[in-house]
NUVEXKOL-501337 format. One record per residue (C-alpha): x, z, y; residue in three letters. Coordinates in steps of 0.5 Angstrom, whole numbers, plus 500, padded with zeros to 3 digits. Layout:
residues N
XZYALA...
***
This chain:
residues 1135
237392575MET242390580THR240394586GLU247398585ASP253395583LEU255400578THR251402572PRO247408572THR250415569THR247416562THR246422558SER252425554ARG251424547PRO250431544PRO256433541GLY261427542ASN265430547GLY266423551HIS265421558ARG258419561GLN257412565GLY261412571VAL258413578THR261410585ARG264416587ARG268417580GLN269410580PHE274410587VAL279416587VAL283416593GLY283411599ALA287405596GLY284405589ALA278401589GLY280396594ALA282391588ALA275392585PHE268390587LEU265396585GLY268400591ALA265395596ASN260399599LEU258394604LEU256389599LEU253394595GLY248396601GLU247389602ARG245388595VAL240394595ARG238392602GLY236385599ALA232387594PHE228392598ALA227386603LYS224382597LEU220387595ALA217388602ASN216381603ALA212380596ARG208386598GLU206383605ALA205375602GLU202377596ALA199369595ALA206367596SER213369593ASP219367597PRO223366591LEU218360589HIS221356596GLU226351595PRO230353600GLU231360596ASN233356590VAL240353588ILE240350581HIS246351577THR249351570THR249358566CYS256360562LEU253366558GLY255361552CYS257354552HIS250351551ALA250349559HIS243351560CYS240349567ASP238355571ILE235357578LYS239362582ALA234365586LYS237368593ILE234372598TYR238375604ASP244372601GLY244376595VAL243373588LEU236377586VAL234373580LYS236368575LEU231363571ASP231357567GLY230350570SER225345568PRO229339570TYR233339564GLY232339556PRO235346555ASN230349560GLY223346558ARG220342552LEU219336555PRO223337561HIS220335568LEU221328570PRO228327574TYR224324580GLU220330581THR221333588PRO224339589CYS218342593THR214341586GLU219344582GLU220350586ALA215354583PRO216352576LEU221356571ASP224354565GLY226358559LYS232363559MET235367554CYS237375555LEU245373556LYS243368561GLY238373565GLN244378565SER249373568GLY247377575ILE251382572HIS257378571VAL257376578LEU256383581TYR260387576ASP263393579PRO270392575TYR271385578ARG278384581ILE278382588THR285382590LYS292380587VAL295385582LEU302385580LYS304390575ARG307397577ALA309399570GLY311396563LYS306390560ARG300393558GLY301400561GLU295399566ASN299400572LYS298396578TRP299395585THR295390590THR300385593ILE298379598PRO296372595PHE302368598ASP307374596GLN305373589ALA305365589ILE312365592ASP315370587GLU312366581ILE315359584VAL322362586ASN323367581GLY328373582GLY329380580HIS322381581LEU321388577PHE326392579GLN321397580HIS320398573VAL324402568PRO328398564GLY327391568GLU332393574GLU337388572ASN332382569ARG332376573TYR326371572VAL326364573GLU321361577GLY317355576LEU321351581LYS327352576ASP322350570ILE319343574TRP326339573ALA323332572LEU320330578GLN321323578ASP314319576ALA318312574GLU323316570VAL318320566SER315314564LYS321311562GLU323317558MET316317555ALA317310553ASN324311550ASP322317546VAL316313543LEU322309540LYS326315538ILE320317534LEU318310531ALA326310528ALA327311521PRO330318519GLN338317519GLY342312522GLU337309526GLU334315529LYS341317531SER342311534LYS336311538ALA338318540VAL345315543GLN342309546GLN337314550PHE343319552LYS347313554ALA341310558LYS339316562PHE346319563SER346314569ASN339311571TYR338310578LYS344312580GLY344319577ARG345323570ASN338325568TRP340329561LEU340335565ASP332335566VAL331335558LEU330342554ILE336339549ASP339332550PRO341332543GLU333332541HIS330328547PRO323328543ASP323336545LEU321333552GLY323336559PRO324343561LYS317342565ASN315343558ASN317350558GLN311352562LEU305354557LEU298353560TRP292357556MET285357557GLY279360554GLY272357555ARG275352560VAL269348562GLN269340563TYR270340570GLY275345571ARG279342564GLU280336568ALA282339574PHE287343570SER289337566LEU291333572ARG295339575TRP299340568MET299333565TYR300329571GLY303334577ALA307339573PHE309334567GLY308339561SER304337555PRO303344553ASN295345556TRP292349550VAL285351550ASN281356545HIS278351541CYS282352534THR279359534VAL272357535CYS271350533GLY277346533GLY276343525SER269342526HIS270337532ARG276334528CYS272333522GLY266330526HIS271326530ALA274323524ILE267321521TYR266317528ALA273313528MET272306530HIS276300527TYR281297533ASP282290531ASN288289536GLU292295533GLU289295526GLY288302525LYS282307525PHE282311532LEU278316536ASN280316543THR277318549PRO276311552LYS273308546LYS269312541THR270319544GLY265323539VAL267330537CYS261332535TYR255330531CYS249334530SER241334528CYS236331532ASP232338531PHE226335534LEU224330529ASN228332522THR224334516GLU229337512PHE235341515LEU240344511MET244349516LEU251351513PHE253358517GLY249356523MET245361527ASN241357532PRO236363534PHE242366536GLU248362538SER250354536ASN249351543TYR242353544GLY237359542PRO234357549THR232350546HIS233350539LEU229356537THR223352540GLN224346536ARG225349530LEU219354530VAL215348532ASP217344526GLY216350521MET209352524VAL207345524SER209344517GLY213338518LYS220342517LEU223345511THR229349513LEU235352509VAL240356511VAL247357507VAL250363509ASP253369506PRO249374511ARG241373512MET242372520SER236371524LYS235364523THR236365515ALA231370515ALA226365518ARG228359514ALA224357508HIS230358503LYS236363504TRP242361500VAL247367500PRO254363498ILE261366497ILE264365504PRO269359505SER266355499THR261351503ASP265345501GLY264347493ALA256347494LEU257340498ILE261337493TRP256340487GLY250336491MET254330492ILE255330484ARG248330483TRP246325488VAL251320485LEU249321478GLU242321479ASN243315484GLU239318490ARG243315495TYR241309500ASP245303497LEU243299503ARG246303508PHE252304504MET254297501THR254294509ASN261293510ALA261290518ASN256291524LYS253284522ALA251287515ALA248293518ALA244289523LYS241285518ALA239291514ASP236294521GLY242299520GLU245301527PRO251304523SER255303517TRP260306513ALA267305511ASN267307503GLY267300501VAL273298503TYR279298498LEU284303499VAL291302496LYS293307490ILE300310491GLU305314486ASP303320490ASP295319491GLY291314495PRO294311502GLY292306507LEU287301506PHE289294504LEU289289509ARG287282508ALA294279510GLU298283504GLU294279499ILE294273503GLY286273505LEU288273512ASP293273517ASP290278521THR288286521ASN282285517LYS280290511LEU278288504VAL272289500VAL270287493ILE264282491GLN263280484GLU270282482GLY273278487GLN277281494PRO274279500VAL276280507ALA272283512VAL272285520ASP269291521PRO267289528ASN264282526ASP257282529GLU256275526GLU258274519ASN255279514PRO259282509VAL257287504GLU262290498GLY261294492GLU261301492LEU265303486PHE271299484TYR278301481ASP282296479GLY288291481TRP288286486VAL294281488GLU296275492GLY301273497ASN306275491GLY304282492ASN300286487ARG296293488PHE292298485ARG286299489VAL280304489LYS274304494THR273310498GLY266311495TRP270311488GLN274316490LEU269320493VAL265319486GLN271321482GLU272328486TYR265330485ALA266328478LEU272332477SER268339476ARG262340472THR256342476LEU257349473GLU264349475GLN262347483TRP256352482SER261358480SER266356485ASN261357491CYS256362487GLY250358488VAL246357481ASP245350478VAL238350479ASP238351487THR244346487ILE239341484VAL233343488TRP237342495LEU240335493ALA233333491THR229335497GLU235333501PHE234326498THR227326499SER226325506HIS229318508GLY233318514LYS230325516ARG234330512ALA240332516VAL246337513ALA249341519ASP254346520GLY256347527HIS263351526ARG261355520ALA264349515THR271349519SER273356519THR278356513ASN284353512SER281346510TRP276346515GLY276339518ALA275336511LEU269341509ASN266338515THR268331513LEU265332506ALA258335510LEU258328513ASP258325506TYR251328505LEU249325511ASN252318509SER248318502LEU242318506VAL244313511GLY241318517ASN246316523MET243314529ASP236315526TRP230319529LYS230326526GLY237324523GLY244325525LEU246324532SER252323536LYS248326542GLY246323548GLY252324552GLY254324559SER256319565TRP263319566ASP264324571PHE272323571LYS270316574GLY275312569SER269307568LYS270300571GLU266300578GLY266307579GLN268310585PRO273315584PHE278315578ASP280322580VAL285323574ASN288316574GLY288311580LYS287317585LEU293321583HIS299318586PRO306320584GLY303322577LYS308324572LEU308322565THR308328560HIS312327554PHE315331548GLY313335542ILE308340544PRO309347543LEU303347538THR306341534LYS300336534GLN301329532HIS299326538SER297326545MET294319545ARG288321541GLY286321534MET289316529GLY296316532TYR302320529HIS307320534ASP309327533TYR308328526ALA314332523TYR317326519GLU318322525ASN322327530THR329329530THR327336528LEU326334521PHE330337516GLU325337509GLY320341507TYR318347508PRO318346516ALA320352519PRO313352522ARG306349522PRO305342524TRP298339525TYR294333525GLY290330530PRO288336534ALA290334541ASN287339544TRP292344542GLY292350537VAL291356540TYR293361535GLN300357534GLU302357541ALA305364543LEU308365536PRO311358536ALA314360543ALA317367540ALA320363534ALA323358539GLY320352535TYR320347537PRO323351543TYR322357547LYS318357554ILE319361560LYS312362563ALA305362561LEU299361565TYR293364563LEU286362566ALA279361565CYS277367561TRP283366556GLY284372551THR289370545PRO290377544VAL283379543ALA280372540ALA285370535THR284372528TYR290376526GLY291378533ALA297383533GLN303378533PRO300375539GLN300382542ILE307383540ASP309376544VAL305377550ILE308384551ALA315382550ASP318380557VAL324377553GLU320373549LYS315371555LEU319372561PRO314370566LEU306371565PHE301370570PHE294369570ALA287369573ASN281373571ASP275376573ILE277383571VAL283386568ILE282383561GLY284384554GLU290379555THR291379562SER292387562MET299384560TYR300380566ALA306380571ASP301378576TYR294378576LEU289373580PHE282374581PRO277368579ASP271366581VAL265367576SER261361574TYR256363579LEU261362585GLU264356583GLU263348584LEU265344578GLN261338574VAL261338567SER258333561LYS254335555TRP257340551PRO254338544SER250333540SER244337539ASN240334544LEU239327545PRO238326552HIS244324557LYS246329562ALA251332566ASN250339568PRO253342575ILE255348577ARG255350584GLN256356588PRO250360589VAL252366593VAL259367597ALA264369592PRO266376592VAL273375591VAL278375597ASP280368600THR287365601CYS290360605GLN292353602VAL294347605PHE291350611GLY284351608GLN281357607GLU278358599MET276364595PRO282366590ILE281363583GLY284358579MET284352583GLU287356589ALA293358584VAL294351582HIS294348589MET298354592ALA303352587ILE303345588ALA304346595GLU310350594ARG313346589LEU311339592GLY307337586LEU304330586PRO297329587GLY296335592HIS295336599GLY296331604LYS295324601ASP293327595GLY288322593PHE292316596GLY294314603PRO290318608SER286321603ASP287328602ASP286333597LEU287340600VAL281343598HIS278343590ALA271342592ASP274335595GLN276334587TYR269336584TYR265333589LEU268326587ARG266328580GLN259329582ALA259322586ALA261319579ASN255322576VAL251320581ALA253313581PHE253312574GLY257308569ASP255301571LYS260297575ALA254294580ASP251301580GLY244299578HIS243306574ASP245310580SER240316582VAL236315589PRO238317595ASP235324597ALA230324602SER230327609ASP226333606GLU231334601GLU237334605MET233339609GLY232343603ILE239342601PHE242345608LYS237351608LYS239353601ALA246354603ARG245357609ARG248363607HIS255360604LEU261361608PRO266355609PRO271357604SER266354599VAL261350603TYR262346609ASP257340610TYR262336614GLU267337609ARG263336603TRP260329606GLN267327608THR269328601ALA264322598VAL263318604GLY256317607PRO254311602GLN254316596LEU253323600TRP245323599ARG246321592LYS250327591VAL245331594VAL240329590TYR243331583ILE246337587LEU239339588ASN237339581ARG243342578GLY246336575GLY243329572ARG238329567PHE235323563GLU228323562ASP225326556PHE222319553ASP229315554LYS232319548ALA228315543TYR228308541ASP222307536GLY225310530ASP232310532LEU235314537LEU237311544ALA244313544HIS247311538ARG254311535LEU253304532GLU259304529ASN263305522VAL263312520THR268315515THR268316508VAL276315507TYR280317512ASN287313512GLU290317518MET290324514THR292320508ALA299319512GLN300326513ILE304330509LYS303337509HIS309341513PRO309346508GLY309343501THR311336503GLY305333499LYS300328502ARG294330505LEU287328502PRO284322505GLY277324503ILE274331504GLY276335498GLU274342498TRP280347497ARG280355498PRO284358503ILE291357502GLN298359506ASP303355509PHE306354502LEU299352499GLY298358495ARG291361494ASP290367499VAL284370496PHE287370489GLU293373492MET289379496ASP284380490LYS290381485ALA292386490ALA286390490GLY282388496TYR275387494GLU271385500PHE271378504VAL270380511LEU266374515VAL264374523THR259371527GLY255371534LYS249376536LEU244373541VAL247378546GLY254375546GLY257368546SER265368547ASN269374547TYR268376554ARG262378558GLY258383554VAL261389557PRO258387564ALA252385561TYR249392562TYR242390560TRP244387553ILE248394552LEU241397553GLU238393547THR245392543LEU249397545PRO254396539GLU256392533ASN257395526TYR261394519VAL255391515VAL255391508MET250390502HIS247397501LYS249397493ASP256396495ASP255402500ALA252406495ALA258405490ARG263407495LEU259413497GLY257411504LEU251411509GLU248408515ASP252411521GLY259413517ASP265411521LEU269407516VAL276403517LYS278396515LEU284395512VAL287388509SER294386506ALA296384513SER294390516ASN294395511PRO294401516GLU288398519GLY290399526MET290396533TRP297397536ASP296395544LEU303398546LYS305404550ASN303409545GLY296406545ARG294405537ARG287406534TYR284404527PRO280398526VAL273400525GLY266403527GLY260405524LYS257402518LEU250399517LYS248397510ASN242392508THR240388503VAL241382508GLY248380506ILE251378499ARG254383495GLN262383496GLY261381503VAL262385510VAL260382516PHE262384523VAL260381529SER264378535TYR263380542HIS265388542TYR271392541GLY273391548HIS279396550TRP280393557ALA275389561TYR273396565GLY272400559SER279404560ASN282407566ASP287404570VAL292406575MET291402582MET296403588ASP298410585GLY291412584GLN286413578LEU280408577VAL276410571LYS273406566GLY266406563ASP267407556PRO260404554ARG264397555ARG268399550GLY263400544THR263397537GLY269393533ILE274388534ASN276386527MET281381529ASN287385528ALA286386520VAL284378519CYS289375514ARG296372517LEU299367513ASP303370507PRO309366509HIS309365516LEU307372517LYS305371525ASP299367525VAL293366520ALA292360515PRO291354519SER288347517ASP293342517PRO289337520VAL284340525GLY288346527GLY283351526GLN285358524SER282361518SER277367519ILE275370512PRO279375510THR279380504ARG279387506ILE277394503ASN273399507VAL275406507VAL272412510ARG275414517MET280420516THR280426522ASP286423524GLU283416525ASP277419529ILE282423533ASP286416535LEU279413537LEU277419541ARG284419545GLN285411545HIS278408544GLN272413546PRO267407546GLY267407539VAL264414538LEU260414544LEU253413541THR250416535GLU246413529GLY244406528ILE241403534SER233401533LYS234395536THR239392532TYR238385531LEU240383524GLY237379519GLY232384516LEU
***
């Protein structure tokens, strides 16, 4: 329980000689030491204990009614235990959060969920579902190791020596720079440039003009024309608006690098959509840097990219396939879990992760129990989901694509596909067949010397003078407009031949022809050998998959994408869905219910917060640090390597990536250290970002971030001293998800309902406050952004920040306008807006927030932010924790109500235009399967197998964890899942002479010593306890995520010269990332997907018994690994 802010003391494990849990008295040693940590806040501790005592007395006195069932004691918000966005109820007593429960208003919490119009008074006594980590969120809020004040390092980076300083001092030093660390030995004379020196280009008109002219440079052919374009740029801006602007550029000889502004890098972890919009507004439009990078490519970047490719629409005006935020905007596809009949999950484990144990478990179990659903799980490990499936297929890691192509071959050979769906070539043909969507596999592709290239355009052979495409009908080419709704056109599936006209002659094939040829390029036995799944199983899977009409789905959230060709694997997975034509059908593949536009970019919406309401907005431009092709959206190739002034042939010095416009997480810091395309001068880390712990092949990330020469200035927001923020120069506290206000969108497509979850402060933030723009606010990410904006005068912040007489002086003014957009809806006339809150609900709203301070809630400020016309509508959705579509609106007969209703991708000409920056070879336009390859195209697994590494290491999530952060603070979860293990097959363990509980170390070709090196003498082995099982494929080793923390309250730190002891229970288990394979050519980043940017995970390793020296290093530097004995009885493996 949370009656104390610190964990209770535990008994010391017999014979291990390590520390026990930490009491409050031990926590604070010295008068100043605890001031920066929540655990030392005696007044708050007494208040929390007092609230629980009062609640117990009230319940005893009023047995017939529970105070927590009264609506004035409940605030609805959204969980962040993972990324599922579960709608939850925070129950408050005497200003203290005493309980978290699921909310019945949203589809995560109840099946079916309550009608949205249900009054708060009727909903208050009702609760919804909630998982164990959601319940444990109370520990995140009241975590004793939360930092509450601003810290500045007092020693070397990572030395864990800190001093507390005022907020304003930290901001001034970050902005102005100087000799900031004269007190640190070795840095006495080091001068640090401040942000004022980096924010070089400040003129909105000039930034826009430069950005447009850089696009011209990029479009110019290499050689003389590109050199001429550069000279014209330099001549123009050497005397533009009466001054020379070339000095704002990183390098005037390479204008496409952009301005010096780009030398600020912003990195985030689990950045939620409201905060994402706020930080992008600041980074892109105010500071003018494109280098905003989130964690996506160490999570599901190529998964998103593959599905986004599948959902690209054809833009008639531009004559290309695109997926941009204002058009398709789809980056996830998933199953309609409630109605499917045959479901193949590739690596997915929804009983524990994948956006939703809370809601997906019930849907799956109900389907299986009723006999409606047949569930198959393809996974090297018998996960909790696989253990309950009808069939577990233990595949060789990273060969999902081979199994998929084996199935495709059988389906095509046996003509078990949906011919009617597949032959449709435009919207009219689909409509005529009763199909909401269609596929582009019948369009003709030009075959060039080095492989398939672009789609053939009708004008190229004289069929039409527009951007129409071409199909074959009865052996003759026919022009087709994919978006034509009036004139149905169908095409032949398979064609290989020549077409000519207008003086041109082209060798062409259809997209489905290319798919068929690739599927037939290996026998079924060869595909079977590649993936380790026997032929009979492949045939059974293909037969069953094609025996349920539209209600069969192949889904692979993230798992198919976690190797160096993840986007193509995901696209191939979607081919299975195209073969049965299940897109948009009930029980089929769904783009998800989507959300109302919280940014207000739709016509008629009240607040375009990132567009029109950003006066003086800069236009960011220049090659992004992580070198993805375009910031405009999928389908553009602005910054392709071949287009830039840096092009010097192949291999390029470092990777360039396809359309991963969210940034490439693992590449950012190594690229900056290498100075390619340029060095950075400052890093801002926020939103639980932790690249040194969360990146596969993590050691080079530590090497960069600990080096003050490679990274001159590093400041961060964090709720604790984390694994990466421990290296920061300045560390600001941050609000937790239970103290923040932000509006979000639906994160996944596995629910068909339209929804916008909202987070809002449920209690007073525990962090200190600060003054920015004359307003008191809690110290957090928003406060740091706004304080820097105030010091620098960044556009779009402060007085007139939204426009004339329309100020942005507090972050809640921004977020409330997002809420107003959701409440208003997407229709210009407002006809889908929510009702006004009644007088009774207005009263409940006020009473429920009676304990909140003005720093986070001021009724007049909140009302003024949105205006009186929208205020009651905003209150209506805040009282419900967001906006949720009613259950019955998700379906339209046999169709999903929210449909793609567009073309789906079989052949992807965007990818076919990309040349691999390492090999110079054209990338495939179809979802080919390839093994994990390095930058030069070499098979990494085969290299390492030849070097004697016999096992393949994989990872996954357990139900108690989510992202890397959180678990150490979840004391309830640590009671159930105290650590993770090195899991291997019992026969493999026996062959090595290993037993349960043995201490083992992992070693790889990239880390043959199997060591973490955290710098400053802290070095210890990558390993922990062995767990053997039959529930894993032989030759595979599994280590789950979440554990192995070396900071986050698990270690001792010096604060203001005094020792604050860590709690070793927070450091139990293993973080395997230091042994994950680095690219053998690049040596500082994992092999990565050249299309989606995803970092590859599976790694060949050996497992060895720890030596006495290894154990001594653990005892000295990571004692949490040795804290417990034996194997936990509550281990939640598959068996």
